[in-house]
MIDOSE-1310 file (N, C-alpha, C; in nm, 2 decimals, decimal comma, always signed):
residues 200
mkmr	-8,60/+0,34/-2,24/-8,47/+0,39/-2,20/-8,37/+0,40/-2,32; -8,37/+0,29/-2,41/-8,28/+0,30/-2,52/-8,31/+0,41/-2,61; -8,44/+0,44/-2,64/-8,48/+0,55/-2,72/-8,43/+0,68/-2,66; -8,45/+0,70/-2,53/-8,41/+0,82/-2,46/-8,26/+0,84/-2,47
lkhi	-8,18/+0,73/-2,45/-8,03/+0,74/-2,46/-7,99/+0,78/-2,60; -8,06/+0,72/-2,70/-8,03/+0,76/-2,84/-8,05/+0,90/-2,87; -8,17/+0,96/-2,82/-8,20/+1,10/-2,84/-8,10/+1,19/-2,77; -8,05/+1,15/-2,65/-7,96/+1,23/-2,58/-7,82/+1,24/-2,66
iisl	-7,78/+1,12/-2,71/-7,65/+1,12/-2,78/-7,66/+1,20/-2,91; -7,77/+1,19/-2,98/-7,79/+1,27/-3,11/-7,79/+1,41/-3,07; -7,86/+1,45/-2,97/-7,87/+1,60/-2,93/-7,73/+1,65/-2,90; -7,65/+1,58/-2,82/-7,52/+1,62/-2,78/-7,43/+1,63/-2,90
tlll	-7,44/+1,54/-3,00/-7,36/+1,54/-3,12/-7,39/+1,66/-3,20; -7,52/+1,70/-3,21/-7,56/+1,81/-3,29/-7,52/+1,94/-3,22; -7,52/+1,95/-3,09/-7,49/+2,07/-3,02/-7,35/+2,10/-3,00; -7,26/+1,99/-3,00/-7,12/+2,01/-2,97/-7,05/+2,11/-3,06
pvmt	-7,07/+2,11/-3,19/-7,00/+2,21/-3,28/-7,04/+2,35/-3,23; -7,17/+2,37/-3,19/-7,21/+2,51/-3,15/-7,15/+2,54/-3,02; -7,15/+2,45/-2,92/-7,09/+2,48/-2,79/-6,94/+2,51/-2,79; -6,87/+2,44/-2,88/-6,72/+2,46/-2,88/-6,68/+2,60/-2,93
faqd	-6,76/+2,66/-3,02/-6,72/+2,78/-3,08/-6,72/+2,89/-2,97; -6,80/+2,87/-2,86/-6,81/+2,97/-2,76/-6,69/+2,97/-2,66; -6,60/+2,88/-2,68/-6,49/+2,86/-2,58/-6,36/+2,90/-2,65; -6,26/+2,93/-2,56/-6,13/+2,96/-2,61/-6,06/+2,84/-2,66
gyty	-5,96/+2,86/-2,75/-5,88/+2,75/-2,80/-5,91/+2,72/-2,95; -5,82/+2,64/-3,01/-5,83/+2,61/-3,15/-5,95/+2,52/-3,18; -6,03/+2,56/-3,28/-6,15/+2,47/-3,32/-6,13/+2,45/-3,47; -6,14/+2,33/-3,52/-6,13/+2,30/-3,66/-6,25/+2,22/-3,70
qgls	-6,29/+2,24/-3,83/-6,40/+2,16/-3,88/-6,38/+2,15/-4,03; -6,42/+2,04/-4,09/-6,40/+2,02/-4,23/-6,46/+1,89/-4,28; -6,42/+1,85/-4,40/-6,47/+1,73/-4,47/-6,36/+1,63/-4,49; -6,40/+1,50/-4,50/-6,30/+1,40/-4,53/-6,36/+1,29/-4,62
ysms	-6,29/+1,24/-4,71/-6,33/+1,13/-4,80/-6,30/+1,00/-4,72; -6,39/+0,90/-4,73/-6,38/+0,78/-4,65/-6,39/+0,65/-4,74; -6,29/+0,57/-4,73/-6,29/+0,43/-4,79/-6,31/+0,33/-4,67; -6,38/+0,22/-4,69/-6,41/+0,14/-4,58/-6,40/-0,01/-4,62
vptg	-6,37/-0,09/-4,52/-6,36/-0,24/-4,53/-6,45/-0,30/-4,43; -6,55/-0,38/-4,47/-6,64/-0,44/-4,37/-6,58/-0,54/-4,29; -6,63/-0,55/-4,16/-6,59/-0,66/-4,07/-6,71/-0,71/-4,00; -6,70/-0,82/-3,93/-6,80/-0,87/-3,84/-6,93/-0,89/-3,92
gtqd	-7,05/-0,85/-3,86/-7,18/-0,86/-3,92/-7,19/-0,80/-4,05; -7,13/-0,68/-4,07/-7,13/-0,62/-4,20/-7,07/-0,70/-4,31; -6,95/-0,76/-4,28/-6,89/-0,85/-4,37/-6,97/-0,97/-4,41; -7,04/-1,02/-4,31/-7,13/-1,14/-4,33/-7,23/-1,11/-4,44
yida	-7,28/-0,99/-4,45/-7,38/-0,95/-4,55/-7,32/-0,90/-4,68; -7,21/-0,82/-4,67/-7,14/-0,76/-4,79/-6,99/-0,77/-4,76; -6,92/-0,85/-4,83/-6,78/-0,87/-4,81/-6,69/-0,79/-4,90; -6,75/-0,69/-4,97/-6,67/-0,61/-5,06/-6,64/-0,47/-4,99
gsyr	-6,52/-0,42/-5,02/-6,49/-0,29/-4,96/-6,57/-0,18/-5,03; -6,57/-0,06/-4,97/-6,64/+0,05/-5,03/-6,55/+0,17/-5,05; -6,57/+0,24/-5,17/-6,50/+0,36/-5,20/-6,59/+0,48/-5,19; -6,71/+0,46/-5,13/-6,81/+0,57/-5,13/-6,83/+0,61/-4,98
giny	-6,78/+0,72/-4,94/-6,80/+0,76/-4,80/-6,75/+0,91/-4,78; -6,82/+0,97/-4,69/-6,78/+1,11/-4,66/-6,81/+1,14/-4,51; -6,73/+1,23/-4,45/-6,75/+1,27/-4,31/-6,75/+1,42/-4,30; -6,83/+1,47/-4,22/-6,82/+1,61/-4,17/-6,77/+1,59/-4,02
eglh	-6,66/+1,65/-3,99/-6,60/+1,63/-3,86/-6,53/+1,76/-3,81; -6,50/+1,76/-3,68/-6,43/+1,87/-3,63/-6,38/+1,84/-3,49; -6,30/+1,93/-3,44/-6,25/+1,91/-3,30/-6,22/+2,05/-3,24; -6,22/+2,04/-3,11/-6,18/+2,16/-3,03/-6,08/+2,13/-2,93
eltp	-5,97/+2,20/-2,93/-5,86/+2,17/-2,84/-5,89/+2,23/-2,70; -5,91/+2,15/-2,60/-5,94/+2,20/-2,47/-5,81/+2,24/-2,40; -5,70/+2,16/-2,42/-5,57/+2,19/-2,37/-5,47/+2,16/-2,48; -5,34/+2,19/-2,46/-5,25/+2,15/-2,57/-5,24/+2,00/-2,60
klav	-5,30/+1,91/-2,51/-5,29/+1,77/-2,53/-5,43/+1,70/-2,54; -5,54/+1,77/-2,50/-5,67/+1,71/-2,50/-5,76/+1,79/-2,59; -5,85/+1,71/-2,67/-5,94/+1,77/-2,75/-6,07/+1,69/-2,75; -6,18/+1,76/-2,78/-6,31/+1,69/-2,80/-6,35/+1,72/-2,95
gwlf	-6,43/+1,63/-3,00/-6,47/+1,64/-3,14/-6,61/+1,58/-3,17; -6,65/+1,59/-3,29/-6,77/+1,54/-3,34/-6,75/+1,48/-3,48; -6,84/+1,40/-3,52/-6,84/+1,34/-3,66/-6,97/+1,30/-3,70; -7,01/+1,33/-3,82/-7,12/+1,28/-3,89/-7,07/+1,22/-4,02
gwnv	-7,10/+1,09/-4,04/-7,05/+1,02/-4,16/-7,15/+0,95/-4,24; -7,11/+0,90/-4,36/-7,20/+0,83/-4,45/-7,11/+0,73/-4,53; -7,12/+0,60/-4,51/-7,05/+0,50/-4,59/-7,15/+0,41/-4,65; -7,13/+0,38/-4,78/-7,22/+0,29/-4,86/-7,14/+0,17/-4,90
fnie	-7,20/+0,05/-4,87/-7,15/-0,08/-4,92/-7,25/-0,14/-5,01; -7,20/-0,20/-5,12/-7,29/-0,27/-5,21/-7,22/-0,39/-5,28; -7,30/-0,49/-5,32/-7,24/-0,60/-5,39/-7,35/-0,67/-5,47; -7,32/-0,73/-5,58/-7,41/-0,81/-5,66/-7,38/-0,96/-5,65
lrne	-7,48/-1,04/-5,62/-7,46/-1,19/-5,61/-7,54/-1,26/-5,71; -7,49/-1,36/-5,77/-7,56/-1,43/-5,88/-7,62/-1,56/-5,82; -7,75/-1,58/-5,85/-7,82/-1,70/-5,82/-7,81/-1,74/-5,67; -7,83/-1,64/-5,58/-7,82/-1,66/-5,44/-7,96/-1,68/-5,38
tyvn	-7,96/-1,76/-5,27/-8,09/-1,78/-5,20/-8,09/-1,69/-5,08; -8,20/-1,61/-5,06/-8,22/-1,52/-4,95/-8,33/-1,57/-4,86; -8,30/-1,59/-4,73/-8,40/-1,63/-4,64/-8,43/-1,53/-4,53; -8,55/-1,49/-4,52/-8,59/-1,39/-4,42/-8,72/-1,43/-4,36
dnvt	-8,72/-1,47/-4,23/-8,83/-1,53/-4,16/-8,88/-1,65/-4,24; -9,01/-1,64/-4,29/-9,06/-1,76/-4,36/-9,06/-1,74/-4,52; -8,98/-1,64/-4,56/-8,97/-1,61/-4,70/-8,83/-1,66/-4,75; -8,84/-1,74/-4,86/-8,71/-1,78/-4,93/-8,72/-1,75/-5,08
itgn	-8,62/-1,67/-5,12/-8,62/-1,62/-5,26/-8,48/-1,65/-5,32; -8,48/-1,71/-5,44/-8,36/-1,74/-5,51/-8,35/-1,65/-5,64; -8,24/-1,59/-5,67/-8,22/-1,51/-5,79/-8,09/-1,42/-5,77; -8,07/-1,33/-5,86/-7,96/-1,24/-5,85/-7,99/-1,13/-5,75
qfry	-7,90/-1,12/-5,66/-7,92/-1,02/-5,55/-7,84/-0,90/-5,56; -7,90/-0,79/-5,53/-7,82/-0,66/-5,52/-7,83/-0,62/-5,37; -7,72/-0,62/-5,30/-7,72/-0,58/-5,16/-7,66/-0,44/-5,14; -7,73/-0,37/-5,05/-7,68/-0,23/-5,02/-7,69/-0,21/-4,87
qnef	-7,59/-0,15/-4,82/-7,59/-0,11/-4,67/-7,53/+0,03/-4,66; -7,61/+0,11/-4,60/-7,58/+0,25/-4,57/-7,55/+0,27/-4,42; -7,43/+0,32/-4,39/-7,40/+0,34/-4,24/-7,39/+0,49/-4,22; -7,46/+0,54/-4,12/-7,45/+0,68/-4,08/-7,40/+0,70/-3,94
pmlv	-7,27/+0,70/-3,91/-7,22/+0,72/-3,78/-7,24/+0,87/-3,73; -7,28/+0,89/-3,61/-7,29/+1,02/-3,54/-7,22/+1,01/-3,41; -7,11/+1,07/-3,40/-7,02/+1,04/-3,28/-6,98/+1,17/-3,21; -6,96/+1,16/-3,08/-6,89/+1,26/-3,00/-6,75/+1,19/-2,97
rgmy	-6,64/+1,27/-2,98/-6,51/+1,21/-2,98/-6,42/+1,28/-2,87; -6,34/+1,20/-2,81/-6,23/+1,25/-2,72/-6,10/+1,21/-2,78; -6,00/+1,30/-2,78/-5,87/+1,28/-2,84/-5,75/+1,32/-2,75; -5,65/+1,24/-2,75/-5,52/+1,28/-2,69/-5,43/+1,32/-2,80
mfga	-5,38/+1,44/-2,80/-5,30/+1,50/-2,90/-5,15/+1,49/-2,87; -5,07/+1,46/-2,97/-4,92/+1,46/-2,95/-4,87/+1,58/-3,04; -4,75/+1,62/-3,01/-4,69/+1,73/-3,09/-4,73/+1,86/-3,03; -4,68/+1,97/-3,10/-4,71/+2,11/-3,05/-4,82/+2,17/-3,13
qggf	-4,90/+2,26/-3,06/-5,00/+2,33/-3,13/-4,95/+2,41/-3,25; -5,01/+2,40/-3,36/-4,97/+2,46/-3,48/-4,88/+2,38/-3,57; -4,83/+2,26/-3,52/-4,74/+2,17/-3,59/-4,81/+2,04/-3,63; -4,73/+1,94/-3,65/-4,79/+1,81/-3,68/-4,85/+1,75/-3,55
rpyl	-4,98/+1,70/-3,56/-5,05/+1,66/-3,44/-5,10/+1,52/-3,46; -5,02/+1,42/-3,43/-5,08/+1,28/-3,43/-5,17/+1,27/-3,31; -5,27/+1,19/-3,31/-5,36/+1,17/-3,20/-5,42/+1,03/-3,19; -5,46/+1,00/-3,07/-5,54/+0,88/-3,04/-5,67/+0,92/-2,99
gvgm	-5,78/+0,86/-3,04/-5,91/+0,90/-2,99/-6,01/+0,79/-2,99; -6,12/+0,82/-2,93/-6,23/+0,72/-2,92/-6,36/+0,80/-2,94; -6,45/+0,75/-3,02/-6,58/+0,82/-3,03/-6,69/+0,73/-2,98; -6,80/+0,79/-2,93/-6,92/+0,72/-2,88/-7,04/+0,79/-2,93
gviy	-7,14/+0,71/-2,97/-7,26/+0,77/-3,02/-7,35/+0,66/-3,08; -7,40/+0,69/-3,20/-7,49/+0,59/-3,26/-7,45/+0,58/-3,41; -7,49/+0,46/-3,47/-7,48/+0,44/-3,61/-7,62/+0,40/-3,66; -7,67/+0,48/-3,75/-7,80/+0,44/-3,81/-7,77/+0,36/-3,94
nvrr	-7,82/+0,24/-3,94/-7,79/+0,14/-4,04/-7,91/+0,11/-4,13; -7,90/+0,12/-4,26/-8,01/+0,09/-4,35/-7,96/-0,02/-4,45; -8,02/-0,14/-4,44/-7,98/-0,25/-4,53/-8,10/-0,28/-4,62; -8,06/-0,30/-4,75/-8,17/-0,33/-4,85/-8,12/-0,44/-4,94
tdig	-8,20/-0,54/-4,97/-8,17/-0,65/-5,06/-8,27/-0,65/-5,17; -8,23/-0,63/-5,30/-8,32/-0,63/-5,41/-8,30/-0,76/-5,49; -8,41/-0,84/-5,51/-8,41/-0,96/-5,59/-8,53/-0,95/-5,68; -8,50/-0,93/-5,81/-8,61/-0,92/-5,91/-8,70/-0,80/-5,88
lysl	-8,83/-0,83/-5,86/-8,92/-0,73/-5,83/-8,94/-0,70/-5,68; -8,86/-0,78/-5,60/-8,88/-0,78/-5,45/-8,77/-0,69/-5,39; -8,80/-0,61/-5,29/-8,70/-0,53/-5,22/-8,73/-0,55/-5,07; -8,63/-0,60/-5,00/-8,64/-0,62/-4,86/-8,55/-0,52/-4,78
ktda	-8,61/-0,45/-4,69/-8,53/-0,34/-4,62/-8,54/-0,37/-4,47; -8,43/-0,34/-4,40/-8,42/-0,34/-4,26/-8,33/-0,23/-4,21; -8,37/-0,16/-4,10/-8,29/-0,05/-4,05/-8,29/-0,06/-3,90; -8,19/+0,00/-3,84/-8,17/+0,00/-3,69/-8,07/+0,10/-3,65
whfs	-8,09/+0,15/-3,52/-8,00/+0,24/-3,46/-7,91/+0,15/-3,37; -7,78/+0,16/-3,38/-7,68/+0,09/-3,30/-7,61/+0,18/-3,21; -7,59/+0,15/-3,08/-7,50/+0,22/-3,00/-7,36/+0,19/-3,05; -7,27/+0,29/-3,06/-7,14/+0,27/-3,13/-7,03/+0,32/-3,04
vspe	-6,92/+0,24/-3,06/-6,79/+0,28/-3,00/-6,69/+0,28/-3,11; -6,61/+0,38/-3,13/-6,52/+0,39/-3,25/-6,38/+0,45/-3,21; -6,29/+0,36/-3,18/-6,15/+0,40/-3,16/-6,08/+0,45/-3,29; -5,99/+0,54/-3,28/-5,93/+0,59/-3,41/-5,78/+0,64/-3,38
lgil	-5,71/+0,64/-3,49/-5,57/+0,69/-3,49/-5,56/+0,78/-3,60; -5,51/+0,90/-3,58/-5,50/+1,00/-3,69/-5,39/+1,10/-3,67; -5,38/+1,19/-3,77/-5,28/+1,30/-3,77/-5,34/+1,42/-3,84; -5,30/+1,54/-3,79/-5,33/+1,67/-3,85/-5,20/+1,72/-3,90
ipvg	-5,19/+1,76/-4,03/-5,07/+1,81/-4,09/-5,10/+1,95/-4,13; -5,02/+2,05/-4,08/-5,04/+2,19/-4,12/-5,00/+2,22/-4,27; -5,09/+2,29/-4,34/-5,05/+2,33/-4,48/-5,08/+2,48/-4,49; -5,10/+2,55/-4,38/-5,12/+2,69/-4,38/-5,16/+2,73/-4,24
estr	-5,18/+2,86/-4,23/-5,20/+2,92/-4,09/-5,33/+2,86/-4,03; -5,43/+2,84/-4,11/-5,56/+2,80/-4,06/-5,61/+2,67/-4,13; -5,53/+2,60/-4,20/-5,57/+2,48/-4,27/-5,48/+2,36/-4,23; -5,55/+2,24/-4,21/-5,48/+2,12/-4,17/-5,53/+2,01/-4,26
isas	-5,44/+1,92/-4,31/-5,48/+1,80/-4,38/-5,51/+1,70/-4,26; -5,62/+1,63/-4,27/-5,65/+1,53/-4,17/-5,65/+1,39/-4,23; -5,58/+1,29/-4,16/-5,58/+1,15/-4,21/-5,60/+1,07/-4,08; -5,69/+0,96/-4,10/-5,72/+0,88/-3,98/-5,76/+0,74/-4,03
vryn	-5,75/+0,65/-3,93/-5,81/+0,52/-3,95/-5,90/+0,50/-3,83; -6,03/+0,45/-3,86/-6,13/+0,44/-3,75/-6,20/+0,31/-3,76; -6,21/+0,24/-3,64/-6,28/+0,12/-3,63/-6,42/+0,15/-3,58; -6,52/+0,13/-3,66/-6,66/+0,16/-3,62/-6,73/+0,04/-3,58
ygvk	-6,77/+0,03/-3,45/-6,84/-0,09/-3,40/-6,98/-0,06/-3,34; -7,08/-0,12/-3,40/-7,22/-0,10/-3,35/-7,27/-0,23/-3,29; -7,32/-0,22/-3,17/-7,37/-0,34/-3,10/-7,50/-0,38/-3,17; -7,55/-0,50/-3,13/-7,67/-0,56/-3,19/-7,79/-0,47/-3,16
ardl	-7,88/-0,45/-3,26/-7,99/-0,37/-3,24/-8,11/-0,42/-3,32; -8,22/-0,44/-3,26/-8,34/-0,49/-3,33/-8,32/-0,61/-3,42; -8,35/-0,60/-3,55/-8,34/-0,71/-3,64/-8,20/-0,73/-3,69; -8,11/-0,64/-3,66/-7,97/-0,64/-3,71/-7,88/-0,68/-3,60
gqqs	-7,78/-0,77/-3,63/-7,68/-0,81/-3,53/-7,57/-0,70/-3,52; -7,46/-0,74/-3,46/-7,35/-0,65/-3,45/-7,30/-0,61/-3,59; -7,27/-0,48/-3,61/-7,22/-0,43/-3,74/-7,09/-0,35/-3,71; -6,99/-0,37/-3,81/-6,87/-0,30/-3,79/-6,80/-0,29/-3,92
yisf	-6,71/-0,19/-3,93/-6,62/-0,17/-4,04/-6,51/-0,08/-4,01; -6,40/-0,09/-4,09/-6,28/+0,00/-4,07/-6,29/+0,10/-4,18; -6,27/+0,23/-4,14/-6,27/+0,34/-4,24/-6,14/+0,41/-4,24; -6,09/+0,44/-4,37/-5,97/+0,51/-4,39/-6,01/+0,65/-4,45
nlgf	-5,97/+0,75/-4,37/-6,02/+0,88/-4,40/-5,91/+0,99/-4,44; -5,94/+1,07/-4,54/-5,84/+1,17/-4,58/-5,92/+1,30/-4,62; -5,88/+1,41/-4,56/-5,95/+1,53/-4,59/-5,88/+1,65/-4,53; -5,96/+1,75/-4,49/-5,90/+1,88/-4,44/-5,99/+1,94/-4,34
vlvp	-5,93/+2,01/-4,25/-6,01/+2,09/-4,15/-5,96/+2,23/-4,15; -6,04/+2,33/-4,12/-6,01/+2,47/-4,12/-6,05/+2,53/-3,99; -5,98/+2,64/-3,95/-6,02/+2,72/-3,84/-6,12/+2,82/-3,89; -6,25/+2,81/-3,85/-6,35/+2,90/-3,90/-6,33/+3,04/-3,86
């Protein structure tokens, strides 16, 4: 059941950009740079912020106040720890650790838009989907890897700022929360995003 739900969410996320082009109304898509701060289970593993992230995102205005959207993201966290002990099942290793965590959110989003079409558009939104999480710990010659798909809920606050007839600067703050999955517990982080969207 969990695998079927994951495949349905991924399929909807992939098809949403295609489906929205066939409808009337403003449709925007573009890229944004993402900086992130780990929280929860992510912070327990890596407590350093990340300056490495990118999103492909878009939205379609269903009405002057309501929009649906999509997002594919990639955020990378990493840290170096000196003379740390790593315990995994029955394995205990001590040495310098290099920890990496790659987060790949794939979301379908709903947004409530403020302001007038064509002007400044603050919005409140929430995304639902999955986050694919890849965690790796390197200690000397050893490399330990864990990955999992997490069901995700991601509330966000953002704004679209017009800079031309078909171009908008996008800025947002998003809380990405992934529930416990397989060998990884709850994972979460806050992302600060700045980019642009265009009317294709």
